[in-house]
N, C-alpha and C positions, 0 to 999 in steps of 0.2 A: 908264711902261709899258715892259715888257721884251719884245723880240721874239726869236724863235729865231734862232740863228746858223746860217745855211743855206749850202749849196754847190750849184752847178748839177750836174745829172746827168751831163753829159759828162765829168766828172772821175773817174767810176767806170768801171772796165774789168774784163773777164774775160780772163785770159791763160793760155796753156798753155806748159808747159815742154818743151824738146826732148830732155831726158835727158842732155845733155852736161855737161861741167864736172867738178869745180866751178870756177867758179860755173856753174850751169845758166842757159841763155838762155831768156827768156820773151818770147812774142809775143802781142800783143793780137788777139782776134778782131775783124776790121774789119766794120762795118756793123750791129752790134748797137745798137739804139736804146733798148732797155730791158735793164737788168741787175739781177737780183735775187739777194739772198742771204737764205736762210732758215735760222735756227739754232733747232733744236728739242731740248728736253729731254724724253725719254720717261719716263713714270712708270706705276706700278701702285698702285692704292689698297690700303691696308691699314688695319685698324681696331683701335685699342687701347682697352682699358677703363680706367677710372679705378680704380686699385688701392684707393683709400680708399672708393670707392662703387661696388661691382660692379653695382649696379642702374641706374647712369647709362648713358645711351646712349653707345656707343663713338664715338670721334672718329676722323676720317680722318687717317692719317699717310702721306705720300707716300714710296714706295719708288722712288728714281730708278734707272731701269733702263738708261738710255743717253742719248747725245747724238748728234745727226746734223746735218749741214750739207747744204743743197741750193742749187745755183746754177742759175738759169734766165736765158736771154737770148733776146730776139726782135729781129728787124730784117730788113734786106735780105740776101738770099742773095748772099754775096760769092763769085763764081766762083773768085777767086784762093785762097780758103780751102777750096774743095770737096775737094781731095785730102786735105788735112790732116784735115778733119772726118771724112771716110770712114775714114781710118786710125785715128782715135781712138775710134770707136764700139765700146763694150764692152771697152775696154782701160783698165786702171788707169794713171793718169798724174798728174803733179804739175800742179796748177792754182793760180792766184792770183785772188782777188777784190780788186782794188786800189781803195782809197779815197784818191784823190789830192785835192789842193786847189791853188788858185793859189799860186805861189811866194811871193807877198807876204803870204799870209794862211794859214799852216799851223797849224791847231789840232788836227786829227785825221787826219794823214797816216799811212798804213800799208797793210798788206794781210793778208788771211787766206790761208794757204797750207796745202795738204795734198794727200793722194791722193784723187782722185775718179775716177769712171767716167762717161763720156758715155753715159747710159742711153737717151736719146731724141733723135731728130732729126726734126723736122717741117718739111716744105717745102710751101709753098702758092703755087700759080700761078693767078692770075686774069687773064683777058683784059684788056688795057689797063692793067695795073699791073705794077710790078716784082715779081719773085718774092721771097717772104719766107721766113724760116727761124725755127724755134723750137728751142732747144737746152736740154737738161736734164742736169745733172751731179749725181751722188749721191756723198757722201763715203764713203770706206772707210778707216777709221782716224782718227787724231786730226787736227784742223785747228787751227793756231795763229795768233795775231795777232802781227804784227811791226810795231813803230813804224818809220816811215820816217826 
């Protein structure tokens, strides 16, 4: 029996760049309990006919129209990050989605890096609970993988 080779979620982080450097300094958003990266290839359907049999039903051929990356994170509203978060809303900035692993077991270490815009900030306050936050970042330009 073969089991999947897994890693615990706390090894994945979302980091923002401070624009300094090189090298640029990156800082992790503290308090995010879930961190998601979605990579999407956008397509448009086209249909081609069989040249040898023009009566055959045309078949779909995908026209790849683009690629996009989205990062989302939810967790505790970290008051120490509040000024930074407010300053990043709607601003193009360099971000990293870091896929780290234990130092003794590095199989897939690295990070996705590129320009993103913080497009949405949601703050939820419920009586008797800690305030939570939801952050959404949309890529603008290419995002590349770098092995650690």
